[in-house]
C-alpha beads as a LAMMPS data file, in Angstrom:
LAMMPS data file: protein, C-alpha beads

375 atoms
374 bonds

1 atom types
1 bond types

-500.0 500.0 xlo xhi
-500.0 500.0 ylo yhi
-500.0 500.0 zlo zhi

Masses

1 110.0

Atoms # bond

1 1 1 0.009 0.038 0.041
2 1 1 1.538 3.307 -0.939
3 1 1 0.606 6.862 -0.443
4 1 1 1.808 9.918 -2.410
5 1 1 0.683 13.419 -1.491
6 1 1 1.093 16.939 -3.001
7 1 1 0.110 20.387 -2.364
8 1 1 1.146 23.559 -0.564
9 1 1 -0.067 25.152 2.621
10 1 1 -1.653 28.179 0.777
11 1 1 -1.940 26.372 -2.630
12 1 1 -5.221 25.290 -4.314
13 1 1 -5.538 21.936 -2.457
14 1 1 -3.795 19.109 -0.786
15 1 1 -4.014 15.900 -2.723
16 1 1 -3.144 12.242 -2.322
17 1 1 -3.251 9.088 -4.210
18 1 1 -3.398 5.621 -2.388
19 1 1 -2.267 2.514 -4.395
20 1 1 -2.712 -1.042 -3.297
21 1 1 -6.136 -0.844 -1.561
22 1 1 -8.112 -4.044 -2.103
23 1 1 -11.550 -3.789 -3.610
24 1 1 -14.820 -3.755 -1.676
25 1 1 -13.621 -1.861 1.291
26 1 1 -16.443 0.385 2.416
27 1 1 -15.383 3.956 2.744
28 1 1 -17.039 6.206 5.375
29 1 1 -16.389 9.611 4.194
30 1 1 -18.123 11.160 7.227
31 1 1 -15.643 9.345 9.410
32 1 1 -12.697 10.816 7.389
33 1 1 -14.081 14.446 7.747
34 1 1 -14.574 13.853 11.422
35 1 1 -10.922 13.094 11.814
36 1 1 -10.073 16.020 9.572
37 1 1 -12.153 18.211 12.021
38 1 1 -10.409 16.755 15.043
39 1 1 -7.046 17.570 13.426
40 1 1 -8.195 21.315 13.518
41 1 1 -9.361 21.169 17.012
42 1 1 -7.768 21.532 20.346
43 1 1 -6.757 24.293 22.912
44 1 1 -4.115 26.613 21.812
45 1 1 -4.748 26.673 18.084
46 1 1 -4.364 29.720 15.763
47 1 1 -6.606 31.688 13.423
48 1 1 -6.341 29.552 10.323
49 1 1 -8.510 26.852 11.916
50 1 1 -11.428 29.308 11.840
51 1 1 -10.720 29.924 7.992
52 1 1 -10.422 26.313 6.868
53 1 1 -13.126 23.698 7.455
54 1 1 -11.325 20.746 5.845
55 1 1 -13.450 18.180 3.967
56 1 1 -12.169 15.306 1.752
57 1 1 -13.259 14.788 -1.622
58 1 1 -12.795 11.279 -3.212
59 1 1 -11.872 11.753 -6.871
60 1 1 -11.320 8.260 -8.068
61 1 1 -11.056 4.612 -6.974
62 1 1 -14.506 4.441 -5.008
63 1 1 -17.853 3.815 -6.483
64 1 1 -20.987 3.761 -4.407
65 1 1 -18.933 3.923 -1.252
66 1 1 -16.682 0.889 -2.028
67 1 1 -13.177 0.732 -3.404
68 1 1 -12.613 -0.633 -6.732
69 1 1 -9.095 -1.942 -6.320
70 1 1 -7.709 0.774 -8.466
71 1 1 -5.760 3.814 -7.154
72 1 1 -7.661 6.005 -4.811
73 1 1 -7.314 9.655 -5.446
74 1 1 -8.507 12.370 -3.075
75 1 1 -8.303 16.114 -2.418
76 1 1 -8.656 18.631 0.455
77 1 1 -9.384 22.051 -0.894
78 1 1 -7.719 24.809 0.779
79 1 1 -10.372 27.558 1.392
80 1 1 -7.823 30.089 2.191
81 1 1 -6.403 29.881 -1.314
82 1 1 -8.777 32.611 -2.515
83 1 1 -7.034 34.934 -0.152
84 1 1 -3.638 33.876 -1.510
85 1 1 -4.347 33.318 -5.150
86 1 1 -2.375 36.508 -6.260
87 1 1 0.707 35.303 -4.499
88 1 1 0.438 31.507 -5.136
89 1 1 -1.263 30.806 -8.449
90 1 1 0.602 28.225 -10.550
91 1 1 -0.502 30.122 -13.730
92 1 1 1.351 33.261 -12.659
93 1 1 1.481 35.359 -9.600
94 1 1 3.160 38.250 -7.873
95 1 1 6.021 36.560 -6.028
96 1 1 7.467 39.914 -4.874
97 1 1 4.701 39.766 -2.165
98 1 1 4.491 37.515 0.754
99 1 1 8.254 36.807 0.466
100 1 1 9.902 35.413 3.517
101 1 1 13.681 36.043 4.103
102 1 1 13.674 36.505 7.922
103 1 1 14.180 32.781 8.115
104 1 1 12.826 31.128 11.225
105 1 1 14.938 29.027 13.636
106 1 1 13.486 25.496 13.846
107 1 1 11.814 25.522 10.444
108 1 1 12.945 24.197 7.068
109 1 1 13.230 27.772 5.755
110 1 1 16.925 28.211 5.604
111 1 1 18.160 24.817 5.045
112 1 1 15.513 24.328 2.277
113 1 1 16.490 27.578 0.567
114 1 1 20.195 26.527 0.472
115 1 1 19.216 22.898 -0.670
116 1 1 16.869 23.878 -3.556
117 1 1 18.338 27.172 -4.637
118 1 1 15.521 29.492 -3.643
119 1 1 15.787 33.040 -2.697
120 1 1 12.468 33.086 -1.044
121 1 1 11.577 30.850 1.964
122 1 1 7.977 30.847 0.772
123 1 1 8.990 28.239 -1.683
124 1 1 10.084 25.914 0.970
125 1 1 7.728 26.569 3.915
126 1 1 4.525 26.137 1.819
127 1 1 5.398 22.422 1.428
128 1 1 7.189 21.861 4.669
129 1 1 4.258 23.142 6.536
130 1 1 2.321 20.801 8.860
131 1 1 -0.758 21.740 6.755
132 1 1 0.453 18.919 4.539
133 1 1 -0.704 16.507 7.255
134 1 1 -4.312 16.970 6.377
135 1 1 -3.570 14.618 3.364
136 1 1 -2.089 12.109 5.701
137 1 1 -5.059 12.199 8.027
138 1 1 -7.329 11.409 5.057
139 1 1 -5.134 8.358 3.950
140 1 1 -4.847 7.311 7.588
141 1 1 -8.516 7.328 8.147
142 1 1 -8.984 5.143 5.076
143 1 1 -6.316 2.764 6.514
144 1 1 -8.089 2.871 9.759
145 1 1 -11.247 1.530 8.107
146 1 1 -9.121 -1.321 6.557
147 1 1 -7.623 -2.213 10.022
148 1 1 -11.163 -2.063 11.597
149 1 1 -12.425 -4.648 9.127
150 1 1 -9.730 -7.004 10.494
151 1 1 -10.598 -6.243 14.072
152 1 1 -7.573 -3.917 14.615
153 1 1 -7.984 -0.501 16.485
154 1 1 -5.806 2.456 16.749
155 1 1 -6.323 5.289 19.263
156 1 1 -4.346 7.548 21.536
157 1 1 -4.184 10.530 23.909
158 1 1 -2.000 13.358 25.234
159 1 1 0.306 12.383 27.992
160 1 1 2.051 15.680 28.623
161 1 1 2.174 19.351 27.542
162 1 1 5.313 21.427 28.312
163 1 1 6.404 19.210 31.158
164 1 1 3.038 18.951 32.815
165 1 1 2.634 15.123 32.512
166 1 1 -0.048 12.530 33.041
167 1 1 1.585 9.467 34.594
168 1 1 -1.537 7.377 34.724
169 1 1 -2.065 4.330 32.719
170 1 1 -5.548 3.837 30.874
171 1 1 -7.326 0.886 29.172
172 1 1 -7.601 1.126 25.431
173 1 1 -11.397 1.405 25.523
174 1 1 -11.113 4.765 27.466
175 1 1 -8.639 6.456 25.099
176 1 1 -11.548 7.833 22.765
177 1 1 -12.820 9.818 25.605
178 1 1 -9.807 12.132 25.240
179 1 1 -11.042 13.548 21.959
180 1 1 -13.894 15.294 23.714
181 1 1 -11.463 17.092 25.879
182 1 1 -9.835 20.449 25.071
183 1 1 -6.314 19.077 25.132
184 1 1 -7.158 15.416 24.436
185 1 1 -5.999 14.665 28.032
186 1 1 -7.736 12.169 30.433
187 1 1 -7.033 13.565 33.716
188 1 1 -8.984 16.778 34.131
189 1 1 -6.799 18.215 36.966
190 1 1 -3.641 17.732 34.990
191 1 1 -5.330 19.224 31.880
192 1 1 -6.413 22.289 33.864
193 1 1 -2.835 22.795 34.794
194 1 1 -1.674 22.420 31.214
195 1 1 -4.215 24.858 29.852
196 1 1 -3.070 27.477 32.435
197 1 1 0.516 26.860 31.248
198 1 1 -0.495 27.429 27.542
199 1 1 -2.387 30.652 28.467
200 1 1 0.731 31.970 30.203
201 1 1 2.960 31.065 27.095
202 1 1 0.455 32.670 24.777
203 1 1 0.609 35.881 26.847
204 1 1 4.400 35.815 26.539
205 1 1 4.322 35.047 22.655
206 1 1 5.896 31.742 23.281
207 1 1 4.892 28.097 22.324
208 1 1 4.810 24.596 23.810
209 1 1 5.320 20.998 22.790
210 1 1 4.284 17.675 24.370
211 1 1 4.112 13.917 24.405
212 1 1 1.334 11.748 22.682
213 1 1 0.876 8.107 23.232
214 1 1 -0.570 5.958 20.404
215 1 1 -2.023 2.459 21.101
216 1 1 -2.920 -0.457 18.672
217 1 1 -4.943 -3.473 19.774
218 1 1 -6.130 -6.513 17.810
219 1 1 -2.860 -6.962 15.708
220 1 1 -1.763 -10.698 15.587
221 1 1 1.744 -11.788 16.058
222 1 1 4.156 -12.168 13.174
223 1 1 3.899 -8.738 11.351
224 1 1 7.191 -7.301 10.569
225 1 1 10.438 -9.319 10.397
226 1 1 13.718 -10.079 12.149
227 1 1 15.270 -11.196 8.915
228 1 1 15.804 -7.687 7.199
229 1 1 16.351 -4.551 9.148
230 1 1 14.054 -2.588 6.760
231 1 1 11.100 -4.825 7.793
232 1 1 11.307 -4.443 11.378
233 1 1 7.903 -3.435 12.672
234 1 1 9.172 -1.016 15.226
235 1 1 11.522 0.650 12.717
236 1 1 8.613 1.098 10.335
237 1 1 6.531 2.620 12.984
238 1 1 9.114 4.739 14.233
239 1 1 9.797 6.005 10.827
240 1 1 6.044 6.848 10.317
241 1 1 5.932 8.774 13.457
242 1 1 9.194 10.521 12.876
243 1 1 7.989 11.638 9.454
244 1 1 5.470 14.051 11.147
245 1 1 6.588 17.614 11.546
246 1 1 7.958 18.648 14.999
247 1 1 8.313 14.911 16.145
248 1 1 11.870 14.756 17.829
249 1 1 11.612 11.405 19.509
250 1 1 9.913 8.140 19.573
251 1 1 9.527 5.375 22.135
252 1 1 8.321 1.796 21.845
253 1 1 6.987 0.335 25.001
254 1 1 8.992 1.352 28.025
255 1 1 11.308 3.186 25.513
256 1 1 13.962 5.141 27.357
257 1 1 12.795 3.884 30.743
258 1 1 14.155 0.392 29.739
259 1 1 17.630 1.783 29.780
260 1 1 17.225 2.861 33.367
261 1 1 16.016 -0.546 34.677
262 1 1 17.694 -3.869 35.190
263 1 1 16.802 -6.610 32.715
264 1 1 14.630 -8.584 35.214
265 1 1 12.197 -5.452 35.349
266 1 1 12.241 -4.998 31.638
267 1 1 11.680 -8.113 29.548
268 1 1 8.177 -9.737 29.411
269 1 1 8.276 -13.283 30.748
270 1 1 6.587 -15.864 28.611
271 1 1 3.994 -18.391 29.815
272 1 1 1.936 -21.193 28.159
273 1 1 -1.583 -22.202 29.203
274 1 1 -4.573 -23.697 27.482
275 1 1 -2.652 -24.195 24.210
276 1 1 -1.501 -20.457 24.044
277 1 1 1.718 -18.469 24.697
278 1 1 1.045 -15.144 26.778
279 1 1 2.865 -12.448 28.705
280 1 1 1.678 -10.923 31.904
281 1 1 3.400 -7.747 31.179
282 1 1 3.942 -5.526 28.058
283 1 1 7.043 -3.632 28.627
284 1 1 8.124 -4.339 25.057
285 1 1 5.129 -2.451 23.598
286 1 1 3.884 -5.344 21.700
287 1 1 6.959 -5.750 19.496
288 1 1 9.936 -8.176 20.006
289 1 1 12.563 -8.789 17.481
290 1 1 11.049 -6.349 15.075
291 1 1 7.741 -8.396 14.984
292 1 1 4.400 -7.904 16.587
293 1 1 3.899 -10.401 19.409
294 1 1 0.113 -10.173 19.563
295 1 1 0.258 -7.767 22.478
296 1 1 -0.991 -4.122 22.482
297 1 1 1.282 -1.865 20.606
298 1 1 2.494 1.003 22.649
299 1 1 4.256 4.160 21.055
300 1 1 5.142 7.547 22.311
301 1 1 6.116 10.559 20.284
302 1 1 7.780 13.727 21.583
303 1 1 6.900 16.955 19.740
304 1 1 9.093 20.012 20.089
305 1 1 7.425 23.407 20.738
306 1 1 6.082 25.112 17.426
307 1 1 9.162 26.999 16.108
308 1 1 7.068 30.230 14.972
309 1 1 7.064 32.342 18.179
310 1 1 4.887 35.555 18.054
311 1 1 7.674 37.288 20.027
312 1 1 10.194 36.227 17.447
313 1 1 13.629 34.623 17.630
314 1 1 16.999 36.030 16.584
315 1 1 17.921 35.187 13.037
316 1 1 19.433 36.542 9.797
317 1 1 17.694 38.023 6.859
318 1 1 18.771 35.725 4.019
319 1 1 18.840 38.545 1.518
320 1 1 20.688 41.257 3.477
321 1 1 22.630 38.833 5.843
322 1 1 21.682 41.450 8.733
323 1 1 20.474 40.429 12.167
324 1 1 16.683 40.582 12.373
325 1 1 13.650 39.042 14.321
326 1 1 12.274 35.869 12.648
327 1 1 9.104 36.304 10.682
328 1 1 5.872 35.421 12.532
329 1 1 3.625 33.561 10.167
330 1 1 0.101 33.041 11.629
331 1 1 0.713 30.211 14.227
332 1 1 -0.511 28.206 17.141
333 1 1 0.796 28.160 20.621
334 1 1 0.519 24.408 20.599
335 1 1 -0.925 21.924 18.238
336 1 1 -0.664 18.703 20.318
337 1 1 -4.301 17.680 19.573
338 1 1 -3.733 17.847 15.828
339 1 1 -0.432 15.937 16.402
340 1 1 -2.359 13.086 18.217
341 1 1 -4.777 12.808 15.262
342 1 1 -1.841 12.757 12.767
343 1 1 0.017 10.310 14.691
344 1 1 -2.888 7.987 14.847
345 1 1 -3.235 8.286 11.125
346 1 1 0.323 7.652 10.149
347 1 1 0.478 4.673 12.386
348 1 1 -2.699 3.273 10.880
349 1 1 -1.391 3.780 7.340
350 1 1 1.977 2.096 8.172
351 1 1 0.224 -0.936 9.686
352 1 1 -2.060 -1.209 6.776
353 1 1 0.864 -1.344 4.456
354 1 1 2.802 -3.974 6.703
355 1 1 -0.430 -6.052 6.789
356 1 1 -1.186 -5.847 3.034
357 1 1 2.408 -6.835 2.238
358 1 1 2.048 -10.043 4.272
359 1 1 -1.525 -11.014 3.381
360 1 1 -1.898 -9.749 -0.140
361 1 1 -5.406 -10.088 -1.400
362 1 1 -7.264 -8.186 -4.278
363 1 1 -10.508 -7.820 -2.439
364 1 1 -11.567 -7.524 1.311
365 1 1 -13.060 -10.949 1.494
366 1 1 -9.616 -12.420 0.735
367 1 1 -7.822 -10.130 3.009
368 1 1 -10.148 -10.809 6.021
369 1 1 -10.125 -14.680 5.445
370 1 1 -6.269 -14.622 5.332
371 1 1 -6.038 -12.547 8.575
372 1 1 -8.567 -14.654 10.358
373 1 1 -6.604 -17.943 9.367
374 1 1 -3.468 -16.761 11.116
375 1 1 -2.828 -18.281 14.413

Bonds

1 1 1 2
2 1 2 3
3 1 3 4
4 1 4 5
5 1 5 6
6 1 6 7
7 1 7 8
8 1 8 9
9 1 9 10
10 1 10 11
11 1 11 12
12 1 12 13
13 1 13 14
14 1 14 15
15 1 15 16
16 1 16 17
17 1 17 18
18 1 18 19
19 1 19 20
20 1 20 21
21 1 21 22
22 1 22 23
23 1 23 24
24 1 24 25
25 1 25 26
26 1 26 27
27 1 27 28
28 1 28 29
29 1 29 30
30 1 30 31
31 1 31 32
32 1 32 33
33 1 33 34
34 1 34 35
35 1 35 36
36 1 36 37
37 1 37 38
38 1 38 39
39 1 39 40
40 1 40 41
41 1 41 42
42 1 42 43
43 1 43 44
44 1 44 45
45 1 45 46
46 1 46 47
47 1 47 48
48 1 48 49
49 1 49 50
50 1 50 51
51 1 51 52
52 1 52 53
53 1 53 54
54 1 54 55
55 1 55 56
56 1 56 57
57 1 57 58
58 1 58 59
59 1 59 60
60 1 60 61
61 1 61 62
62 1 62 63
63 1 63 64
64 1 64 65
65 1 65 66
66 1 66 67
67 1 67 68
68 1 68 69
69 1 69 70
70 1 70 71
71 1 71 72
72 1 72 73
73 1 73 74
74 1 74 75
75 1 75 76
76 1 76 77
77 1 77 78
78 1 78 79
79 1 79 80
80 1 80 81
81 1 81 82
82 1 82 83
83 1 83 84
84 1 84 85
85 1 85 86
86 1 86 87
87 1 87 88
88 1 88 89
89 1 89 90
90 1 90 91
91 1 91 92
92 1 92 93
93 1 93 94
94 1 94 95
95 1 95 96
96 1 96 97
97 1 97 98
98 1 98 99
99 1 99 100
100 1 100 101
101 1 101 102
102 1 102 103
103 1 103 104
104 1 104 105
105 1 105 106
106 1 106 107
107 1 107 108
108 1 108 109
109 1 109 110
110 1 110 111
111 1 111 112
112 1 112 113
113 1 113 114
114 1 114 115
115 1 115 116
116 1 116 117
117 1 117 118
118 1 118 119
119 1 119 120
120 1 120 121
121 1 121 122
122 1 122 123
123 1 123 124
124 1 124 125
125 1 125 126
126 1 126 127
127 1 127 128
128 1 128 129
129 1 129 130
130 1 130 131
131 1 131 132
132 1 132 133
133 1 133 134
134 1 134 135
135 1 135 136
136 1 136 137
137 1 137 138
138 1 138 139
139 1 139 140
140 1 140 141
141 1 141 142
142 1 142 143
143 1 143 144
144 1 144 145
145 1 145 146
146 1 146 147
147 1 147 148
148 1 148 149
149 1 149 150
150 1 150 151
151 1 151 152
152 1 152 153
153 1 153 154
154 1 154 155
155 1 155 156
156 1 156 157
157 1 157 158
158 1 158 159
159 1 159 160
160 1 160 161
161 1 161 162
162 1 162 163
163 1 163 164
164 1 164 165
165 1 165 166
166 1 166 167
167 1 167 168
168 1 168 169
169 1 169 170
170 1 170 171
171 1 171 172
172 1 172 173
173 1 173 174
174 1 174 175
175 1 175 176
176 1 176 177
177 1 177 178
178 1 178 179
179 1 179 180
180 1 180 181
181 1 181 182
182 1 182 183
183 1 183 184
184 1 184 185
185 1 185 186
186 1 186 187
187 1 187 188
188 1 188 189
189 1 189 190
190 1 190 191
191 1 191 192
192 1 192 193
193 1 193 194
194 1 194 195
195 1 195 196
196 1 196 197
197 1 197 198
198 1 198 199
199 1 199 200
200 1 200 201
201 1 201 202
202 1 202 203
203 1 203 204
204 1 204 205
205 1 205 206
206 1 206 207
207 1 207 208
208 1 208 209
209 1 209 210
210 1 210 211
211 1 211 212
212 1 212 213
213 1 213 214
214 1 214 215
215 1 215 216
216 1 216 217
217 1 217 218
218 1 218 219
219 1 219 220
220 1 220 221
221 1 221 222
222 1 222 223
223 1 223 224
224 1 224 225
225 1 225 226
226 1 226 227
227 1 227 228
228 1 228 229
229 1 229 230
230 1 230 231
231 1 231 232
232 1 232 233
233 1 233 234
234 1 234 235
235 1 235 236
236 1 236 237
237 1 237 238
238 1 238 239
239 1 239 240
240 1 240 241
241 1 241 242
242 1 242 243
243 1 243 244
244 1 244 245
245 1 245 246
246 1 246 247
247 1 247 248
248 1 248 249
249 1 249 250
250 1 250 251
251 1 251 252
252 1 252 253
253 1 253 254
254 1 254 255
255 1 255 256
256 1 256 257
257 1 257 258
258 1 258 259
259 1 259 260
260 1 260 261
261 1 261 262
262 1 262 263
263 1 263 264
264 1 264 265
265 1 265 266
266 1 266 267
267 1 267 268
268 1 268 269
269 1 269 270
270 1 270 271
271 1 271 272
272 1 272 273
273 1 273 274
274 1 274 275
275 1 275 276
276 1 276 277
277 1 277 278
278 1 278 279
279 1 279 280
280 1 280 281
281 1 281 282
282 1 282 283
283 1 283 284
284 1 284 285
285 1 285 286
286 1 286 287
287 1 287 288
288 1 288 289
289 1 289 290
290 1 290 291
291 1 291 292
292 1 292 293
293 1 293 294
294 1 294 295
295 1 295 296
296 1 296 297
297 1 297 298
298 1 298 299
299 1 299 300
300 1 300 301
301 1 301 302
302 1 302 303
303 1 303 304
304 1 304 305
305 1 305 306
306 1 306 307
307 1 307 308
308 1 308 309
309 1 309 310
310 1 310 311
311 1 311 312
312 1 312 313
313 1 313 314
314 1 314 315
315 1 315 316
316 1 316 317
317 1 317 318
318 1 318 319
319 1 319 320
320 1 320 321
321 1 321 322
322 1 322 323
323 1 323 324
324 1 324 325
325 1 325 326
326 1 326 327
327 1 327 328
328 1 328 329
329 1 329 330
330 1 330 331
331 1 331 332
332 1 332 333
333 1 333 334
334 1 334 335
335 1 335 336
336 1 336 337
337 1 337 338
338 1 338 339
339 1 339 340
340 1 340 341
341 1 341 342
342 1 342 343
343 1 343 344
344 1 344 345
345 1 345 346
346 1 346 347
347 1 347 348
348 1 348 349
349 1 349 350
350 1 350 351
351 1 351 352
352 1 352 353
353 1 353 354
354 1 354 355
355 1 355 356
356 1 356 357
357 1 357 358
358 1 358 359
359 1 359 360
360 1 360 361
361 1 361 362
362 1 362 363
363 1 363 364
364 1 364 365
365 1 365 366
366 1 366 367
367 1 367 368
368 1 368 369
369 1 369 370
370 1 370 371
371 1 371 372
372 1 372 373
373 1 373 374
374 1 374 375
């Protein structure tokens, strides 16, 4: 299963093509749009979320709500494009306006300009923007529906905001409750402290990051491989999470905590009863030797603070080479709720790809039968 995306932040649309979907997968467009709306939600978001109301349009590969087995193409139209047409139109526009040369620390601006030979960071930031992830949420929502047909669920919540952390553990069936909360946190007292911290940062023109936990249930053992490093499931999932803008660290299971414990308190002991192997703990996060072991997959992703600060940071104007304050594009204080939805989505798509490579199948009946036949 392969995803290709295109589009700029203030361009006409974000588009995507998914190849490898089997036929006869029922597509719930309302569900896709619900996840797009959740991506735009959350406390601490900026003004653009009031302008855009993202909706997915399926262009090809689906008829009467069911996939055909052909490439599925989709688009998310940028409503804000009409306000940017004179600066962004592919047919010709005034590129002297909306130029950005006060390159922003922490962004792709300067490195991208040097790499691609641009004199205007606009040509870099429009694609590097996290707006691109709207397309990945569409694709991930479709992958989620593929996984659900196999009995596999993906969910998550926000564990910390700017160091204000929730150390509690929650059962999988409680995680969806987070999406009705302003910061996608499950402890109301901790969430209130985090909201207060965000308000303080906003008043000072600063930004925040945080940690998101993603969980997967229902995945049988044996997905991924120990035979080739490129097929290791944890490597594939970590790559998917790290491909999301602002993610600077990923943990599987105990993650870095495993390095602080002795082996007897890390490795999940194996038992056998009633004809089945099982583990009483899940410190490995559902993955051993690069393969799923049938346990719940547990992933954590750390997101750096948004690098566009309204108070600005010291930088250099790429044109004059003089010291200036970094440009302040319209921005959020924190986008942790958006990140949670995006991280669920890329996890779902990566898993769907791994599963489809092992099972094959041209139609969903074949895929479901092959999955159910696995031990």
